Every structure is written in structure tokens, then in C-alpha cells.
C-alpha positions as CSV (number, residue, x, y, z in Angstrom):
1,X,7.7,16.9,13.8
2,X,11.4,17.0,13.6
3,X,13.5,14.3,12.1
4,X,15.1,11.7,14.3
5,X,18.8,12.3,14.8
6,X,20.8,11.4,11.8
7,X,22.5,8.8,13.9
8,X,19.4,6.7,12.7
9,X,21.1,6.6,9.3
10,X,22.5,3.1,8.5
11,X,25.9,3.7,7.1
12,X,26.3,0.3,5.5
13,X,22.7,-0.7,4.7
14,X,22.1,-2.7,1.5
15,X,18.7,-2.4,-0.1
16,X,18.5,-4.7,-3.2
17,X,14.8,-5.4,-3.2
18,X,12.8,-2.2,-2.5
19,X,14.6,-0.4,-5.3
20,X,13.0,-3.0,-7.6
21,X,9.4,-3.5,-6.5
22,X,7.9,-6.9,-7.1
23,X,4.3,-6.6,-8.3
24,X,3.1,-10.0,-7.2
25,X,3.9,-9.6,-3.6
26,X,3.0,-5.9,-3.4
27,X,-0.7,-6.2,-4.2
28,X,-1.9,-5.2,-0.8
29,X,-5.4,-4.3,0.5
30,X,-5.1,-0.7,-0.5
31,X,-3.1,-0.8,-3.7
32,X,-2.8,-2.4,-7.1
33,X,-0.7,-1.1,-9.9
34,X,-0.4,-1.3,-13.6
35,X,2.7,-3.5,-13.4
36,X,0.6,-6.1,-11.7
37,X,-1.7,-6.1,-14.7
38,X,0.9,-6.2,-17.4
39,X,2.9,-9.1,-16.0
40,X,3.0,-11.4,-13.0
41,X,6.2,-12.3,-11.2
42,X,7.0,-16.0,-11.4
43,X,8.5,-18.1,-8.6
44,X,11.7,-18.2,-10.6
45,X,11.9,-14.4,-10.5
46,X,11.2,-14.4,-6.8
47,X,14.0,-16.9,-6.3
48,X,16.4,-14.7,-8.2
49,X,15.7,-11.7,-6.0
50,X,15.9,-13.7,-2.7
51,X,19.2,-15.2,-3.9
52,X,20.6,-11.7,-4.3
53,X,20.4,-10.8,-0.7
54,X,22.8,-12.0,2.1
55,X,22.1,-15.4,3.7
56,X,20.6,-15.0,7.1
57,X,17.7,-15.8,9.4
58,X,15.1,-13.9,11.3
59,X,15.4,-14.1,15.1
60,X,14.1,-12.4,18.3
61,X,10.7,-11.3,17.0
62,X,8.0,-10.4,19.6
63,X,5.3,-13.0,20.2
64,X,1.6,-12.6,19.7
65,X,1.0,-10.5,22.8
66,X,-0.1,-6.9,22.2
67,X,1.2,-4.6,24.8
68,X,1.9,-1.6,22.6
69,X,0.3,0.4,19.8
70,X,-0.3,3.8,21.3
71,X,-2.7,6.5,20.2
72,X,-3.3,7.3,16.6
73,X,-0.6,9.2,14.8
74,X,-3.0,12.0,13.9
75,X,-6.7,12.8,14.2
76,X,-8.6,13.8,11.0
77,X,-8.3,17.5,10.3
78,X,-8.7,19.6,7.2
79,X,-5.4,20.4,5.4
80,X,-4.0,24.0,5.3
81,X,-4.6,26.3,2.5
82,X,-2.3,24.8,-0.1
83,X,-1.9,26.2,-3.7
84,X,-3.7,24.7,-6.6
85,X,-2.6,21.1,-7.3
86,X,-1.0,20.1,-10.6
87,X,-3.4,18.8,-13.2
88,X,-7.1,19.3,-13.4
89,X,-9.3,18.6,-10.4
90,X,-13.1,18.6,-9.9
91,X,-13.7,19.2,-6.1
92,X,-17.5,19.3,-6.8
93,X,-17.4,15.6,-7.9
94,X,-15.8,14.4,-4.7
95,X,-17.8,12.9,-1.9
96,X,-16.6,11.8,1.5
97,X,-16.4,8.2,2.4
98,X,-18.6,6.6,5.0
99,X,-17.5,6.2,8.6
100,X,-14.8,3.8,9.6
101,X,-15.9,0.5,11.2
102,X,-15.4,0.2,15.0
103,X,-11.8,0.0,16.2
104,X,-12.1,-3.7,16.9
105,X,-14.5,-4.6,14.1
106,X,-14.7,-8.1,12.6
107,X,-13.7,-8.7,8.9
108,X,-17.4,-9.5,8.2
109,X,-18.1,-5.8,8.1
110,X,-15.9,-5.5,5.0
111,X,-16.9,-8.2,2.4
112,X,-16.2,-6.3,-0.8
113,X,-13.0,-6.1,-2.8
114,X,-12.6,-4.3,-6.2
115,X,-10.3,-6.1,-8.6
116,X,-8.9,-5.3,-12.0
117,X,-9.0,-8.3,-14.5
118,X,-5.7,-8.3,-16.3
119,X,-5.6,-6.6,-19.7
120,X,-9.3,-5.6,-19.8
121,X,-9.3,-2.0,-18.4
122,X,-12.5,-2.7,-16.4
123,X,-13.1,-3.4,-12.7
124,X,-15.1,-6.0,-10.8
125,X,-16.7,-6.0,-7.4
126,X,-16.4,-9.3,-5.5
127,X,-17.5,-10.6,-2.2
128,X,-14.2,-11.9,-0.9
129,X,-15.8,-14.4,1.5
130,X,-18.2,-16.0,-1.0
131,X,-16.5,-15.4,-4.3
132,X,-19.6,-13.9,-5.9
133,X,-19.0,-11.3,-8.6
134,X,-21.5,-8.6,-7.9
135,X,-20.8,-6.0,-10.6
136,X,-18.5,-5.4,-13.6
137,X,-17.6,-1.7,-14.1
138,X,-16.7,-0.1,-17.4
139,X,-14.4,2.9,-17.2
140,X,-15.5,6.4,-18.3
141,X,-15.0,7.1,-22.0
142,X,-11.4,7.0,-23.1
143,X,-10.1,5.5,-19.8
144,X,-8.4,2.2,-19.1
145,X,-8.4,1.2,-15.4
146,X,-4.9,0.6,-14.2
147,X,-4.8,1.0,-10.4
148,X,-7.1,0.7,-7.4
149,X,-7.1,1.9,-3.8
150,X,-9.6,1.7,-1.0
151,X,-10.9,4.1,1.6
152,X,-11.6,2.9,5.1
153,X,-15.4,2.2,4.8
154,X,-15.3,-0.8,2.4
155,X,-17.7,1.1,0.2
156,X,-15.5,3.8,-1.3
157,X,-12.6,3.2,-3.8
158,X,-10.5,5.3,-6.1
159,X,-9.6,3.9,-9.5
160,X,-6.7,5.1,-11.4
161,X,-6.9,5.0,-15.2
162,X,-4.6,5.6,-18.2
163,X,-6.0,8.1,-20.7
164,X,-4.8,8.2,-24.3
165,X,-1.8,6.5,-25.7
166,X,-3.7,3.6,-27.4
167,X,-2.3,2.1,-30.5
168,X,-4.2,-0.1,-33.1
169,X,-1.9,-3.1,-32.3
170,X,-2.5,-3.1,-28.6
171,X,-5.7,-3.5,-26.5
172,X,-3.9,-1.7,-23.7
173,X,-2.7,1.9,-23.7
174,X,0.9,2.5,-24.6
175,X,2.8,5.5,-23.2
176,X,-0.5,7.1,-21.9
177,X,0.1,10.8,-21.4
178,X,-2.6,11.3,-18.8
179,X,-3.6,9.6,-15.5
180,X,-7.2,10.0,-14.3
181,X,-8.6,9.3,-10.8
182,X,-12.2,8.2,-10.4
183,X,-14.2,7.8,-7.2
184,X,-16.3,4.6,-6.9
185,X,-19.0,4.2,-4.3
186,X,-20.8,0.9,-3.6
187,X,-24.2,0.4,-2.1
188,X,-24.7,-1.7,1.0
189,X,-25.3,-4.8,-1.3
190,X,-22.0,-4.1,-3.2
191,X,-23.7,-2.8,-6.4
192,X,-22.4,0.4,-7.9
193,X,-23.9,3.6,-6.5
194,X,-21.9,6.0,-8.6
195,X,-18.6,6.5,-10.4
196,X,-17.3,10.0,-10.9
197,X,-14.1,11.5,-12.3
198,X,-12.1,13.4,-9.6
199,X,-9.3,14.7,-11.8
200,X,-6.4,14.1,-14.1
201,X,-2.7,14.7,-14.0
202,X,0.2,14.2,-16.4
203,X,1.0,10.4,-16.3
204,X,4.8,10.6,-15.9
205,X,5.4,8.7,-12.7
206,X,1.9,9.1,-11.3
207,X,0.9,5.6,-12.6
208,X,3.7,4.0,-10.4
209,X,1.8,4.3,-7.1
210,X,-0.9,6.1,-5.2
211,X,-3.0,5.9,-2.0
212,X,-6.2,7.3,-0.7
213,X,-7.0,8.5,2.8
214,X,-9.4,6.7,5.1
215,X,-12.2,9.3,4.4
216,X,-11.3,9.6,0.7
217,X,-10.6,13.3,1.1
218,X,-6.8,13.1,0.4
219,X,-4.8,11.4,-2.3
220,X,-1.1,10.9,-2.6
221,X,0.6,9.8,-5.8
222,X,4.2,9.1,-6.7
223,X,6.2,11.9,-8.4
224,X,9.6,10.4,-9.1
225,X,11.5,10.3,-5.8
226,X,8.7,11.8,-3.7
227,X,4.9,12.3,-3.8
228,X,2.2,14.9,-4.3
229,X,-0.5,15.2,-1.6
230,X,-3.9,16.4,-3.0
231,X,-7.0,17.6,-1.2
232,X,-9.8,16.2,-3.3
233,X,-12.3,18.4,-1.5
234,X,-10.4,21.6,-2.6
235,X,-8.3,20.7,-5.6
236,X,-5.2,22.0,-3.8
237,X,-1.9,20.2,-3.1
238,X,1.5,20.1,-1.7
239,X,4.5,18.4,-3.3
240,X,7.0,16.4,-1.2
241,X,10.0,15.9,-3.5
242,X,12.7,13.5,-2.7
243,X,15.6,14.9,-0.7
244,X,19.2,13.9,0.0
245,X,19.0,11.9,-3.3
246,X,16.9,9.3,-1.5
247,X,13.7,7.8,-2.8
248,X,10.2,7.0,-1.7
249,X,9.1,3.5,-2.6
250,X,6.2,4.2,-4.9
251,X,4.1,1.3,-3.7
252,X,4.6,2.0,0.0
253,X,2.3,5.0,0.3
254,X,-0.5,4.5,2.9
255,X,-2.7,6.8,4.9
256,X,-3.9,7.0,8.5
257,X,-6.7,9.4,8.9
258,X,-6.4,12.3,6.4
259,X,-3.2,13.9,7.7
260,X,-0.6,11.1,8.1
261,X,1.1,9.3,5.3
262,X,3.4,6.3,5.9
263,X,6.0,5.4,3.4
264,X,9.2,3.5,2.9
265,X,12.3,5.8,2.5
266,X,15.1,4.2,0.6
267,X,18.2,4.8,-1.4
268,X,18.1,6.6,-4.7
269,X,21.3,8.1,-6.3
270,X,22.5,8.3,-2.7
271,X,22.9,4.7,-1.2
272,X,22.8,6.1,2.3
273,X,20.4,9.0,2.7
274,X,19.5,9.9,6.3
275,X,16.6,8.2,8.0
276,X,16.3,5.1,5.9
277,X,13.3,2.9,6.8
278,X,9.6,3.1,7.5
279,X,8.5,6.7,8.2
280,X,5.3,8.6,9.0
281,X,4.7,12.1,7.7
282,X,2.3,14.8,8.9
283,X,1.2,16.6,5.7
284,X,0.6,19.8,7.7
285,X,4.1,19.9,9.2
286,X,6.8,22.3,7.9
287,X,10.1,21.3,6.4
288,X,11.1,18.8,3.7
289,X,10.1,15.2,3.3
290,X,12.5,13.9,6.0
291,X,12.1,16.9,8.3
292,X,8.3,16.6,8.3
293,X,8.4,12.9,8.9
294,X,9.5,10.6,11.7
295,X,11.4,7.3,11.5
296,X,9.4,4.5,12.9
297,X,11.5,1.5,12.1
298,X,15.1,1.7,10.7
299,X,15.5,-0.3,7.5
300,X,18.0,-2.8,9.0
301,X,15.5,-3.9,11.6
302,X,12.8,-5.2,9.2
303,X,14.2,-5.5,5.7
304,X,17.5,-6.1,3.8
305,X,19.1,-7.4,6.9
306,X,20.2,-11.0,7.6
307,X,18.8,-12.2,4.3
308,X,15.4,-10.4,4.6
309,X,13.3,-8.7,2.0
310,X,9.9,-7.2,2.3
311,X,6.6,-6.3,0.7
312,X,5.3,-2.7,0.9
313,X,4.2,-1.6,4.4
314,X,0.5,-0.7,5.3
315,X,-0.4,1.6,8.2
316,X,-3.6,0.8,10.2
317,X,-6.5,3.3,9.8
318,X,-6.0,4.7,13.3
319,X,-2.2,5.1,12.7
320,X,-1.1,3.0,15.6
321,X,0.6,0.2,13.7
322,X,2.4,-0.6,10.5
323,X,2.2,-4.1,8.9
324,X,5.0,-5.5,6.7
325,X,5.2,-8.7,4.8
326,X,8.7,-10.2,5.3
327,X,10.7,-13.0,3.8
328,X,14.0,-14.4,5.1
329,X,16.4,-17.0,3.8
330,X,19.0,-19.1,5.4
331,X,20.6,-21.5,3.0
332,X,17.7,-23.3,1.3
333,X,15.2,-22.4,4.1
334,X,12.7,-19.7,3.3
335,X,10.5,-18.2,6.0
336,X,7.6,-15.9,5.2
337,X,5.4,-13.9,7.6
338,X,3.7,-10.6,8.3
339,X,5.0,-8.4,11.2
340,X,3.3,-5.6,12.9
341,X,5.2,-2.6,14.4
342,X,3.9,0.1,16.8
343,X,4.2,3.5,15.2
344,X,4.8,5.2,18.6
345,X,7.8,3.1,19.6
346,X,8.9,1.2,16.5
347,X,8.8,-2.0,18.4
348,X,7.5,-5.3,17.0
349,X,4.2,-5.9,18.7
350,X,2.9,-9.0,16.8
351,X,3.5,-11.6,14.2
352,X,0.1,-11.7,12.6
353,X,0.5,-14.8,10.4
354,X,2.1,-18.2,10.9
355,X,5.7,-18.4,9.8
356,X,5.5,-20.2,6.5
357,X,8.6,-22.3,5.8
358,X,9.5,-23.7,2.4
359,X,12.5,-25.2,0.8
360,X,12.0,-22.9,-2.1
361,X,11.1,-19.2,-2.4
362,X,7.3,-19.7,-2.8
363,X,4.8,-16.9,-2.2
364,X,5.6,-14.3,0.4
365,X,2.9,-13.3,2.9
366,X,1.1,-10.1,2.4
367,X,-1.4,-8.2,4.7
368,X,-4.7,-7.7,3.0
369,X,-7.1,-6.2,5.6
370,X,-7.2,-5.0,9.2
371,X,-9.6,-3.3,11.4
372,X,-8.7,0.3,12.4
373,X,-6.8,-0.8,15.5
374,X,-4.9,-3.6,13.8
375,X,-6.1,-6.2,16.3
376,X,-7.8,-8.3,13.6
377,X,-5.9,-8.9,10.4
378,X,-6.4,-11.0,7.3
379,X,-3.4,-11.9,5.3
380,X,-2.5,-14.2,2.3
381,X,0.4,-16.7,2.5
382,X,-0.7,-18.9,-0.4
383,X,-3.8,-19.4,1.7
384,X,-5.9,-17.0,3.9
385,X,-4.8,-16.4,7.5
386,X,-6.7,-14.6,10.2
387,X,-5.1,-12.9,13.2
388,X,-7.5,-12.1,16.1
389,X,-6.0,-10.7,19.3
390,X,-3.0,-13.0,19.3
391,X,-4.8,-16.1,17.8
392,X,-3.9,-17.2,14.3
393,X,-6.1,-19.5,12.2
394,X,-6.6,-20.3,8.5
395,X,-9.6,-18.8,6.8
396,X,-11.2,-19.1,3.3
397,X,-10.7,-16.0,1.1
398,X,-11.6,-15.8,-2.5
399,X,-8.6,-13.8,-3.6
400,X,-8.4,-13.0,-7.3
401,X,-5.6,-15.0,-9.0
402,X,-4.0,-14.9,-12.4
403,X,-2.4,-18.3,-12.7
404,X,-0.4,-18.7,-9.5
405,X,-0.1,-14.9,-9.0
406,X,-2.4,-12.3,-7.3
407,X,-4.4,-10.0,-9.5
408,X,-4.5,-6.3,-8.7
409,X,-7.3,-5.5,-6.2
410,X,-8.1,-3.3,-3.2
411,X,-9.9,-4.1,0.0
């Protein structure tokens, strides 16, 4: 794929939020990071960030009708013959995830989340609908679980762990030199079937963000301004470094199938690199990070415009839509919601939550789960919300909380 014309560049775009990710609002269904364990963002911190952006109001969003979406961005294929990936990988330890649920599946097919209790280095399996804790998982020797991502079958997860770096005065690793990735498979009843080490890499920036493909065959982890894509079945990889002095938001990585990565492309040392916004990349395509990807939604249309700021985007399993948690402010009026964009056209196709209006910043809305087609979505806006083909209702979800903040978990 070729890049969109550079006219898509927003010459005067301001991006005060995505350059400073907020752990509490970025704990989405497919990612949780070490920063979410180490500290929670308070309402006062959220207020400070919101106050930093221009005063404005959201207007003109599409209604609940769903006329667009298009075909999947890519169909699952094996990656090309890449060179050996950095680090040490064990392809023989990897196993494919189970099949995706039906395109229009109900949330009941996916009852399990895996959460990381703060400061413990362990993981827990929970039934999100009943609140039952099904299993507590100790990490392999020498590891401290720090991140979690989910494949598309609700039974396969990849845990990220810090290795080494412990000090006698801290229960948590400090300056861990190594990051490990472990595959967790659950049985039908949610109990643990197996936990195996997939590989290790130098920690550096790898602990800042990662994502796993729907079939668990591909992994992407942050490498500074770009990311490394790794074939877990082969132990091979391809590096997509940042270009034009721009920056991939580390918590924005998300997979559709095993070939398409969506990410948020923002300013780095260059405040105005070409193609700012939500992009989708074909990992088999030639060219650099921007040339091999396509702009779906320009930054000014969804975030950092008219007083808006956003949580990290999540692409649906079939690649047809991208969901983004969005917050806007006008004076003392704060509006929070989750928007859904069609990847084929970039148009807004749905508002999948109620618009939550507060006289204070409060908790932004975040998407937590969707079926492969994105026609049924569960989100959290301080309470559970369910979107079902244009109809929005409240629902009871046992989301892990640490005080008033979300704990890291994956769904």
C-alpha cells in the first residue's frame, strides 16, 4: 500500500495528550502495561491534562446507524521469510489460538479476562460477568508479570514479564534488563491449560507497549519510535522504525488478523510528520512505516481538535472498524464517549456508548470488547455499557479496580 498524499498532513496540529499516555484510560481489552501497575492516574491528573487542551466541543458525529464497515483489511496469511528476530525466541513453544467467534457473536462467548493485581507480579483469571476468580497464576521462575494482551478466542493470552533487576528493597523489579513473553492458554472452564515461555528480548522500550495477533501467531512490541513485528511460529521478525522524526504511540498497537497492525502515528522530534492520525499497516508491504501503512482517520478529526483527547485505538478482529475512546471539553462541560470508524473510508459509523456528560473530568470511556465485526461492543464509562446494532444499554461488568482506577487486564 502506498501512503496517502502528504496533503493529509495537518500543518498546525497540536497533540498534547498522546505524547504523554495516561495509564488509567488506556487499559483496553487487549493491553495493560507496567505503568498501570506502578501507579494509577487520579482525577486531578486527568483534569490537568484536559485543561491543557483547547476549549471546544464535539459536533456532527454520525448516529447509531451502521451503513459502512467494509471488508476486512487483510485476510490471515503467513508472513514472508524475515530474518531472525532480535532476542531469543522458542518457536516450538508457540501454539496457535483457537478460532475466532462468529462475526456477530454475543459477548457471552467471551467470559474470561486476565488481570494483573498491582505490585504482585502474578495474574488472575476472572469471569467478567460473575466476578468469580477462577485461577491465580504464578509467573515462571525469575519473572514478574508486567503486561497482558489477548488473542481473539478468549482462551489465549500473552503475558509480558520483567526479568532481573530486582533489589532487596523493592518487591518489584527495578530497571529490569530483559522482557519475556509467555503464552497462556485457558481451558473451556477458564482454568489454566498451559503457560509457556515464547521468548525474551532486551527490555529497553519493549515494556512500554505490545500487542498480539488474533491467532496469536504474530507479536508487535514498541521499539522507541516504531515497533518490531515478530512471527512467533518462526522466530523471525521485521523492524518498523519511526520515520520523519514521528512516533508510534506505544499503547496504540492492535492487530486485525495476522497481517494488519493499526497504530496511532504522532509527533516526535518533528511536531508535524506526514500522515498524522490512525493508520493501518500491512506487515508484508514494502517501504517504511508510513509508506507501508494507510491513513484511516487524520488526527484532527478524532483527537486533539476542539478540546478533544483520546484513549488508544483498538481495531476490530476483522479489520473493518477502529474504536477510540474520546473526551471533549467546553468550559466546565466534559463529554466522554467511544466512537467507531470504518477503516475503508475513515468515516464515523457509530457512537457505541452513551455520551457521558460531567461537570468535572471524571473517567473517560474506553472500549473493552467487541465481536469480530464490531457490531456488538462492551465499554466502560464508570459503568458497563453494551452496544448492539445501534442499541445502547447499561450492563453489569466486574471490571478489576484499584481504588477508583482500572487495574491492568486483557479481554
